[in-house]
C-alpha positions as CSV (number, residue, x, y, z in Angstrom):
1,M,-0.1,-0.2,0.0
2,M,1.2,3.7,-0.6
3,N,1.9,5.7,2.2
4,K,0.5,9.3,2.7
5,K,3.3,11.3,0.9
6,Q,3.1,8.6,-2.6
7,T,-0.9,9.2,-2.3
8,Q,-0.7,12.9,-2.3
9,R,2.2,12.8,-5.1
10,L,-0.2,10.4,-7.2
11,L,-3.1,12.7,-6.8
12,S,-1.3,15.6,-7.8
13,V,0.1,13.8,-10.9
14,L,-3.9,12.8,-11.5
15,A,-4.7,16.5,-11.4
16,V,-2.1,17.8,-13.4
17,V,-2.9,15.3,-16.4
18,A,-6.8,16.0,-15.6
19,G,-6.0,19.7,-16.3
20,F,-4.6,18.9,-19.7
21,V,-7.3,16.9,-20.8
22,F,-9.8,19.3,-19.8
23,L,-7.9,22.2,-22.0
24,I,-7.7,19.7,-25.0
25,L,-11.3,19.1,-24.5
26,L,-12.4,22.6,-24.3
27,W,-10.2,23.4,-27.3
28,W,-12.2,20.7,-29.3
29,M,-15.3,21.9,-28.0
30,I,-14.9,25.6,-28.9
31,S,-13.4,24.0,-32.3
32,A,-16.7,22.2,-33.2
33,I,-19.2,24.9,-32.0
34,L,-17.1,27.2,-34.4
35,E,-16.8,24.6,-37.2
36,S,-20.6,24.3,-37.4
37,Q,-21.0,27.8,-37.7
38,G,-18.8,27.9,-40.8
39,N,-15.7,29.3,-38.8
40,H,-12.7,27.6,-39.4
41,L,-10.6,29.8,-37.7
42,C,-9.9,27.5,-34.8
43,P,-8.7,24.0,-36.1
44,D,-9.5,21.2,-33.6
45,P,-6.7,19.6,-31.7
46,W,-6.2,16.4,-33.6
47,V,-5.3,18.1,-36.5
48,T,-3.2,20.4,-34.9
49,F,-1.5,17.7,-33.1
50,G,-1.0,15.8,-36.5
51,R,0.5,18.9,-38.0
52,L,3.0,19.5,-35.7
53,F,3.8,15.7,-35.5
54,M,4.6,16.3,-39.4
55,M,6.7,19.2,-38.7
56,L,8.9,17.8,-36.3
57,F,8.9,14.2,-37.9
58,G,9.3,14.1,-41.8
59,G,6.8,16.8,-43.5
60,Y,8.1,19.0,-46.0
61,E,8.3,21.7,-43.0
62,T,11.0,19.7,-41.0
63,K,14.0,21.6,-41.9
64,N,12.3,25.1,-41.6
65,T,10.7,24.1,-38.0
66,Y,14.2,23.3,-36.5
67,L,16.0,26.1,-38.1
68,A,13.3,28.4,-36.7
69,I,13.9,26.6,-33.3
70,G,17.5,27.0,-33.6
71,W,17.1,30.8,-34.5
72,T,14.9,31.5,-31.7
73,F,17.4,29.5,-29.1
74,L,20.4,31.7,-30.4
75,R,18.5,34.9,-30.0
76,L,17.4,33.8,-26.5
77,L,21.4,33.0,-25.6
78,I,22.7,36.1,-27.1
79,G,20.3,38.1,-25.1
80,F,20.4,36.3,-21.9
81,I,24.1,35.8,-21.9
82,S,24.6,39.7,-22.0
83,S,22.3,40.4,-19.7
84,F,23.9,38.0,-16.8
85,I,27.1,39.5,-17.7
86,V,26.3,43.1,-17.7
87,A,23.9,42.5,-14.7
88,S,26.6,40.5,-12.9
89,I,28.9,43.3,-13.4
90,L,26.6,46.3,-12.3
91,G,24.9,44.2,-9.6
92,I,28.1,43.7,-7.7
93,I,29.2,47.2,-7.8
94,A,25.7,48.3,-6.4
95,G,25.8,45.9,-4.0
96,L,29.1,47.0,-2.6
97,H,28.5,50.9,-3.2
98,R,25.3,52.2,-2.1
99,Y,25.4,55.6,-4.4
100,F,25.7,53.5,-7.4
101,E,22.8,51.5,-6.4
102,K,20.7,54.8,-6.1
103,F,22.4,55.8,-9.5
104,M,21.1,52.6,-10.8
105,K,17.6,52.4,-9.2
106,P,15.7,54.6,-12.0
107,I,17.2,52.4,-14.8
108,I,15.9,49.2,-12.9
109,I,12.6,50.7,-12.4
110,F,12.5,51.6,-16.4
111,C,13.3,47.9,-17.2
112,R,10.7,46.4,-15.1
113,T,7.8,48.7,-16.1
114,V,8.4,49.9,-19.8
115,P,5.9,47.7,-22.2
116,T,7.8,45.4,-23.9
117,A,5.9,45.4,-27.0
118,A,6.1,49.2,-27.1
119,V,10.1,48.6,-27.0
120,V,9.9,46.2,-29.7
121,L,8.0,48.7,-32.2
122,I,10.3,51.4,-31.2
123,L,13.6,49.1,-32.1
124,A,12.0,48.0,-35.1
125,G,11.6,51.5,-36.0
126,I,15.1,52.3,-35.5
127,F,16.7,49.4,-36.9
128,L,14.5,49.0,-39.9
129,N,17.0,50.2,-42.4
130,I,20.0,48.6,-41.0
131,K,21.1,45.3,-42.4
132,G,20.8,42.4,-40.3
133,L,19.5,44.1,-36.8
134,P,16.1,43.6,-37.2
135,S,16.7,40.1,-36.8
136,Y,18.2,40.5,-33.5
137,I,15.7,42.7,-31.5
138,P,14.4,39.7,-29.6
139,C,17.9,39.5,-28.3
140,F,17.4,43.2,-27.1
141,L,14.1,42.4,-25.6
142,V,15.6,39.2,-23.7
143,F,18.2,41.7,-22.3
144,L,15.8,44.3,-20.9
145,V,13.6,41.4,-19.1
146,A,16.3,39.4,-17.7
147,F,18.7,42.2,-16.8
148,P,16.6,43.8,-13.6
149,V,16.1,40.1,-12.2
150,I,19.8,38.9,-12.3
151,Y,20.9,42.8,-11.3
152,Q,18.4,42.7,-8.2
153,A,19.5,39.3,-7.1
154,Y,23.3,40.4,-6.9
155,V,22.3,43.3,-4.8
156,D,20.1,41.6,-2.6
157,G,22.4,38.6,-2.0
158,I,25.1,41.5,-1.1
159,H,22.9,43.2,1.2
160,N,21.9,39.9,3.0
161,E,25.5,38.9,3.5
162,D,26.3,37.8,7.1
163,Q,28.1,40.4,9.1
164,L,30.6,37.8,10.3
165,I,31.8,36.8,6.6
166,K,31.8,40.6,5.8
167,D,33.8,41.4,8.8
168,A,36.1,38.3,8.4
169,A,36.7,39.2,4.7
170,Q,37.3,42.8,5.4
171,L,40.3,41.8,7.7
172,D,41.7,39.2,5.9
173,I,41.6,40.7,2.3
174,G,39.4,43.5,1.9
175,Y,35.5,43.1,1.4
176,K,35.5,44.9,-1.8
177,S,38.5,43.5,-3.1
178,I,38.4,41.6,-6.4
179,S,39.8,38.5,-4.5
180,S,36.7,38.9,-2.2
181,V,34.3,39.0,-4.7
182,T,35.4,36.1,-6.5
183,N,36.3,33.8,-3.7
184,V,33.5,34.9,-0.9
185,I,30.9,37.4,-2.4
186,V,29.6,35.3,-5.3
187,P,29.9,31.7,-4.0
188,D,28.2,32.8,-0.6
189,I,25.0,34.5,-2.9
190,A,25.0,31.5,-5.6
191,P,21.5,30.8,-4.5
192,Y,20.4,34.1,-5.2
193,I,21.9,34.4,-8.5
194,L,20.6,30.9,-9.7
195,L,17.3,31.7,-8.5
196,S,17.4,34.8,-10.2
197,I,18.2,32.8,-13.8
198,V,15.3,30.3,-12.8
199,Q,12.8,33.5,-12.6
200,S,14.0,35.1,-15.8
201,L,15.0,32.4,-18.3
202,G,11.1,31.3,-18.9
203,L,9.9,34.8,-19.5
204,S,13.0,35.8,-21.5
205,M,11.9,32.8,-23.8
206,K,8.3,34.1,-24.0
207,V,9.5,37.6,-24.8
208,S,11.8,36.6,-27.4
209,I,8.9,35.1,-29.4
210,M,6.6,37.6,-29.1
211,S,9.0,39.9,-30.2
212,E,9.6,37.4,-33.2
213,I,5.9,37.7,-34.1
214,V,5.8,41.5,-34.0
215,T,9.2,42.1,-36.3
216,A,8.7,39.2,-38.6
217,S,8.6,40.4,-42.2
218,S,9.2,38.7,-45.6
219,E,13.2,39.3,-45.0
220,S,13.5,38.3,-41.7
221,T,15.5,35.4,-40.4
222,L,13.7,32.2,-39.2
223,G,12.6,32.1,-35.7
224,I,9.4,30.3,-34.0
225,G,7.4,33.7,-33.8
226,S,8.8,34.4,-37.5
227,M,6.9,31.4,-38.8
228,I,3.7,32.2,-36.4
229,A,3.7,35.6,-38.3
230,H,4.7,34.0,-41.7
231,A,1.5,31.6,-41.8
232,K,-0.6,34.6,-40.5
233,N,0.5,37.2,-43.0
234,Y,1.1,35.3,-45.9
235,E,-0.9,31.9,-45.7
236,L,-3.6,32.6,-43.2
237,D,-2.8,28.9,-42.4
238,M,-4.8,28.7,-39.0
239,V,-3.7,24.8,-38.4
240,A,0.0,25.9,-39.0
241,I,-0.3,29.0,-36.7
242,L,-1.7,26.7,-33.7
243,A,0.9,23.9,-34.5
244,Y,3.9,26.6,-34.1
245,S,2.0,28.0,-31.3
246,L,1.7,24.4,-29.6
247,L,5.6,24.0,-30.5
248,A,6.1,27.2,-28.5
249,I,4.3,26.3,-25.5
250,I,6.0,23.0,-25.3
251,I,9.4,24.3,-25.7
252,I,8.6,26.9,-22.6
253,A,7.3,24.0,-20.7
254,L,10.2,22.0,-21.0
255,I,12.3,25.2,-19.9
256,D,9.8,26.1,-17.2
257,I,9.1,22.7,-15.5
258,P,12.5,21.6,-14.6
259,L,13.5,25.2,-13.6
260,H,10.1,25.5,-11.5
261,Y,11.4,22.2,-9.3
262,I,15.2,24.0,-9.2
263,K,13.5,26.7,-8.1
264,K,11.8,25.0,-5.3
265,K,15.1,23.4,-4.2
266,I,17.3,26.6,-3.9
267,K,14.4,28.1,-1.9
268,K,14.6,25.2,0.8
């Protein structure tokens, strides 16, 4: 017989599965109702899943699908790694120097509150005539989203550092020295840093795909968002739109689910 903990775990899994089944049934019902009224803009889930399978495993769209996934991840990595490097440097400086933290505060507030869709449109206007740059607008959006989260993690981690460790480092090598930063501060605040990565990575992926959709054009480089926009603007292929959207959801879930469990471990 299962103990109480195992029973609760099984019930949790069943509840999640039931939620997925409910969503698919709801999708199927909406599609059937619209189809009965002559509206073909919401294909049923079975057709969509079949199209997605063909996109991934042997259809004529397979090559472009994997290129799109690759380009989306490339933009995500460029934006996220750039953001991490800049946020790490500025976060450490701000954590150690309160006046620099005050200086950075308006910038961080701006990054947290500015509407990302508006930024996409502004960047598209700025980079429109610069060959090659419009395709990398998602990198700027990822930077904008991830930067304040990672920066704040460094600042909070340094502020919450144990006073005994600060005093010991100050006596030994100087708390604000480069040696103290690399050998004492960063290892001690690693949970804060990891948590910020977990919190910002999935959101960065969503923003990246959204900006690909907004900036997509006939000349744009491949990406999941660009493929969604192309299916809408040039083919009005609702099955393809839903299939690529479903692919984006699956990829984001594959990122978010393990990060969710990592987040729980870090918090513990």
